[in-house]
C-alpha positions as CSV (number, residue, x, y, z in Angstrom):
1,M,-5.4,-63.3,-23.9
2,S,-8.9,-64.4,-24.9
3,L,-11.2,-66.3,-22.4
4,P,-14.6,-67.9,-23.0
5,I,-17.6,-66.4,-21.2
6,Y,-21.2,-67.4,-20.8
7,Q,-24.2,-65.5,-19.4
8,V,-26.9,-67.7,-17.9
9,D,-30.3,-66.8,-16.5
10,A,-30.6,-68.8,-13.3
11,F,-33.7,-69.9,-11.4
12,T,-35.8,-69.7,-14.5
13,S,-36.5,-71.8,-17.6
14,E,-37.3,-68.7,-19.7
15,L,-34.9,-66.1,-21.1
16,F,-35.0,-62.6,-19.6
17,A,-36.2,-63.8,-16.2
18,G,-34.5,-65.2,-13.1
19,N,-31.0,-63.9,-12.2
20,P,-28.3,-63.4,-14.8
21,A,-24.8,-64.5,-14.0
22,A,-21.6,-64.5,-16.0
23,V,-19.4,-67.7,-15.9
24,V,-15.8,-67.6,-17.0
25,P,-14.0,-71.1,-17.2
26,L,-10.3,-70.8,-16.5
27,D,-7.3,-73.2,-17.0
28,E,-5.5,-71.3,-14.2
29,W,-6.3,-68.5,-12.0
30,L,-6.1,-64.9,-13.0
31,S,-5.1,-62.3,-10.4
32,D,-7.8,-61.2,-8.0
33,E,-7.5,-57.7,-9.6
34,Q,-8.2,-59.1,-13.0
35,M,-11.2,-61.1,-11.9
36,Q,-12.6,-58.1,-10.0
37,N,-12.1,-55.9,-13.1
38,I,-14.0,-58.5,-15.3
39,A,-16.8,-58.6,-12.8
40,A,-17.0,-54.8,-12.7
41,E,-17.0,-54.7,-16.5
42,N,-19.8,-57.3,-16.7
43,N,-21.8,-55.3,-14.2
44,L,-24.0,-58.3,-13.3
45,S,-24.8,-59.1,-9.7
46,E,-22.2,-62.0,-9.9
47,T,-19.5,-63.3,-12.1
48,A,-18.2,-66.8,-11.4
49,F,-14.8,-68.2,-12.2
50,F,-13.8,-71.8,-11.9
51,V,-10.6,-74.0,-12.3
52,K,-10.6,-77.8,-12.4
53,E,-8.8,-79.3,-9.4
54,G,-8.6,-83.1,-9.7
55,E,-12.1,-84.5,-9.9
56,S,-13.7,-81.3,-8.6
57,Y,-13.7,-77.6,-9.4
58,R,-12.5,-74.5,-7.4
59,L,-15.3,-71.9,-7.7
60,R,-15.1,-68.2,-6.8
61,W,-17.7,-65.4,-7.1
62,F,-17.4,-61.7,-7.6
63,T,-19.9,-58.9,-7.5
64,P,-19.0,-55.7,-9.4
65,T,-17.2,-54.5,-6.2
66,V,-16.2,-57.5,-4.0
67,E,-15.6,-61.2,-3.8
68,V,-18.3,-63.0,-1.8
69,D,-18.3,-66.2,0.3
70,L,-21.4,-67.8,-1.3
71,C,-23.6,-67.2,-4.3
72,G,-26.4,-69.6,-5.2
73,H,-27.5,-68.4,-8.6
74,A,-23.9,-68.1,-9.9
75,T,-23.3,-71.7,-8.7
76,L,-26.4,-72.8,-10.5
77,A,-25.2,-71.0,-13.6
78,T,-21.8,-72.6,-13.4
79,A,-23.2,-76.1,-13.1
80,H,-25.5,-75.4,-16.1
81,V,-22.4,-74.3,-18.1
82,L,-20.5,-77.5,-17.1
83,F,-23.4,-79.8,-17.8
84,E,-25.0,-78.3,-20.8
85,E,-22.2,-76.3,-22.6
86,L,-19.0,-78.1,-21.7
87,G,-20.4,-81.7,-21.6
88,Y,-19.6,-82.7,-18.0
89,P,-20.5,-86.4,-18.2
90,E,-21.6,-87.2,-14.6
91,D,-24.8,-86.3,-12.8
92,E,-23.1,-84.6,-9.9
93,L,-20.5,-81.8,-9.5
94,V,-18.4,-80.9,-6.5
95,F,-17.2,-77.3,-6.1
96,K,-14.6,-76.2,-3.6
97,T,-15.4,-72.8,-2.3
98,R,-14.8,-70.3,0.5
99,S,-18.0,-71.8,2.1
100,G,-16.7,-75.4,1.9
101,L,-17.7,-78.2,-0.5
102,L,-20.9,-77.6,-2.5
103,N,-22.5,-80.4,-4.4
104,V,-24.8,-79.8,-7.5
105,G,-26.7,-82.7,-8.9
106,K,-28.8,-83.0,-12.0
107,S,-32.4,-84.4,-12.2
108,G,-33.7,-84.0,-15.7
109,N,-33.5,-80.3,-16.5
110,R,-33.5,-79.3,-12.8
111,L,-30.3,-78.6,-10.9
112,L,-30.1,-79.4,-7.2
113,M,-27.7,-77.5,-5.0
114,N,-26.7,-78.6,-1.5
115,F,-25.7,-75.7,0.8
116,P,-25.0,-75.4,4.6
117,A,-28.0,-74.0,6.4
118,D,-27.6,-70.6,8.0
119,H,-29.6,-70.3,11.2
120,M,-30.0,-66.6,12.1
121,E,-30.2,-65.0,15.5
122,K,-33.1,-62.7,16.5
123,V,-31.7,-59.2,16.9
124,E,-32.6,-55.5,17.4
125,A,-32.0,-53.8,14.0
126,P,-30.9,-50.2,13.6
127,D,-33.6,-47.6,13.0
128,V,-31.9,-46.5,9.7
129,M,-32.7,-49.9,8.2
130,F,-36.5,-49.5,8.7
131,Q,-36.3,-45.9,7.6
132,A,-34.5,-46.9,4.4
133,L,-37.1,-49.7,3.8
134,G,-39.9,-47.3,4.5
135,I,-41.7,-49.6,7.0
136,P,-42.6,-49.4,10.7
137,K,-40.1,-51.1,13.1
138,T,-40.9,-54.8,13.5
139,P,-39.8,-57.3,16.1
140,E,-39.2,-60.0,13.6
141,V,-35.6,-59.3,12.5
142,Y,-32.8,-61.8,12.4
143,K,-29.1,-61.5,11.5
144,S,-26.0,-63.5,10.4
145,D,-24.0,-61.7,7.7
146,D,-27.3,-60.5,6.3
147,Y,-30.3,-59.0,8.1
148,M,-33.7,-60.8,7.5
149,V,-36.9,-58.8,8.1
150,V,-40.1,-60.8,8.3
151,L,-43.3,-59.0,7.2
152,N,-46.9,-60.2,7.3
153,S,-47.8,-60.4,3.6
154,E,-46.5,-60.7,0.0
155,E,-48.2,-57.4,-0.8
156,E,-46.0,-55.6,1.8
157,V,-42.9,-57.1,0.3
158,A,-43.9,-56.3,-3.3
159,A,-44.7,-52.7,-2.3
160,L,-41.2,-51.9,-0.9
161,N,-39.4,-49.0,-2.6
162,P,-36.3,-48.6,-0.4
163,D,-33.9,-45.7,-0.2
164,I,-30.9,-47.5,-1.6
165,K,-28.4,-44.9,-0.5
166,M,-29.7,-44.9,3.1
167,L,-29.9,-48.7,3.0
168,S,-26.2,-48.9,2.1
169,E,-25.4,-47.4,5.5
170,V,-26.6,-50.6,7.2
171,E,-23.7,-52.8,8.3
172,A,-24.5,-56.1,6.7
173,R,-23.8,-58.0,3.4
174,G,-27.4,-57.3,2.5
175,I,-31.0,-57.3,3.7
176,I,-33.6,-60.0,3.0
177,V,-37.2,-59.1,3.3
178,T,-39.6,-62.0,3.4
179,A,-43.2,-62.9,4.1
180,P,-45.8,-65.8,3.5
181,G,-46.6,-66.1,-0.2
182,D,-50.1,-66.0,-1.8
183,E,-49.4,-68.9,-4.1
184,V,-46.1,-70.3,-2.7
185,D,-44.9,-71.0,0.8
186,F,-42.9,-67.8,1.1
187,V,-41.6,-64.9,-1.0
188,S,-38.7,-62.6,-0.6
189,R,-36.6,-59.7,-2.0
190,F,-32.9,-59.1,-1.4
191,F,-31.2,-55.7,-1.3
192,A,-27.3,-55.5,-1.2
193,P,-26.0,-52.1,-2.0
194,Q,-23.2,-52.8,0.4
195,S,-22.0,-55.4,-2.1
196,G,-22.6,-53.3,-5.2
197,V,-26.1,-54.8,-5.9
198,D,-29.1,-52.5,-5.3
199,E,-31.6,-55.4,-5.6
200,D,-30.6,-58.9,-6.6
201,P,-33.2,-60.6,-8.9
202,V,-32.9,-64.1,-7.3
203,T,-30.6,-65.0,-4.5
204,G,-29.8,-68.6,-3.7
205,S,-27.6,-67.8,-0.7
206,A,-30.4,-65.8,0.9
207,H,-32.5,-69.0,0.9
208,T,-30.0,-70.8,3.0
209,K,-31.2,-68.3,5.7
210,S,-34.9,-67.9,4.9
211,T,-35.6,-71.7,4.4
212,P,-34.6,-72.8,8.0
213,Y,-36.9,-70.0,9.3
214,W,-39.9,-70.9,7.2
215,S,-39.4,-74.6,7.5
216,K,-39.8,-74.2,11.3
217,K,-42.6,-71.7,11.0
218,L,-44.6,-73.8,8.6
219,S,-43.7,-77.2,10.0
220,K,-42.6,-78.6,6.7
221,D,-39.2,-79.5,5.1
222,R,-40.0,-78.9,1.5
223,L,-41.0,-75.4,0.5
224,N,-41.9,-73.5,-2.7
225,A,-40.3,-70.1,-2.8
226,R,-40.5,-67.1,-5.1
227,Q,-38.3,-64.0,-5.2
228,I,-40.5,-61.3,-6.3
229,S,-38.0,-58.9,-7.9
230,K,-38.8,-57.3,-11.3
231,R,-37.4,-60.3,-13.1
232,G,-38.6,-62.8,-10.6
233,G,-37.5,-66.4,-10.0
234,D,-38.7,-69.7,-8.5
235,L,-36.9,-72.1,-6.2
236,I,-37.7,-75.3,-4.4
237,C,-36.0,-75.4,-1.0
238,E,-35.7,-78.5,1.2
239,M,-34.2,-78.9,4.7
240,K,-31.9,-81.9,4.9
241,G,-30.6,-81.9,8.4
242,D,-28.1,-79.0,8.7
243,R,-28.1,-78.5,4.9
244,V,-30.5,-76.8,2.5
245,E,-31.2,-78.2,-0.9
246,I,-32.1,-75.5,-3.4
247,S,-33.2,-76.4,-6.9
248,G,-34.1,-74.6,-10.0
249,F,-33.7,-74.3,-13.8
250,A,-31.2,-72.3,-15.8
251,I,-30.9,-71.3,-19.5
252,T,-28.0,-69.9,-21.5
253,Y,-28.4,-66.4,-22.9
254,L,-24.9,-65.6,-24.3
255,K,-21.7,-67.4,-25.3
256,G,-18.6,-65.5,-26.3
257,E,-15.1,-64.4,-25.6
258,I,-13.6,-61.6,-23.5
259,T,-10.1,-60.1,-24.0
260,V,-7.9,-59.8,-20.9
261,G,-4.6,-57.9,-21.2
């Protein structure tokens, strides 16, 4: 059986930047094992699969090792494929996901995603996390399914060179490290060896957690964010009640077919 596949660079308007995601349109679901094997073979931080259900689409995301509840950049990539490659005629898409209904709109070339905000609780983090990150223990740590560590400067975030093996021992989906930006409102990096991703280039779902924090801290609803991984990516994040609107660009890198036995 042959299936179409697309690879899209998300949260960038230029190739070889942002966060690459694979997107596999399906007429009907494959088995969980088949989808996980495809994601492992792709070896990208996320592979998205979708099936049309009525007027909306059921959307699922897989890292190379696990299925996840929410992935922003692969949602952006999937919307880009539907709008730009498959000719979806309307200006708004609705995805049914494990995190509920997700709406993605189109404004010119920019895609706008609407996600539930995740307000994190302040916690005491395990010492191993700070040892793995190579930083002194800080009181500014928050947690939901991820940890979020707040540092004082972009320079500190950029300088991180974590011990990934040690970091994988921390019980969480992943670790967000964030700080005020030099040229944007805030910057971040995201490490998720627990989910098979040492460092994710640009992480939409992490911004459902960091945006509520920085919105309150900076007393503004609309924020410019940058994830300062090696590839890098830019996001506009806006608080809308108990939701976060995250917008960015995407560009197709690859179109092809995969063979599934």
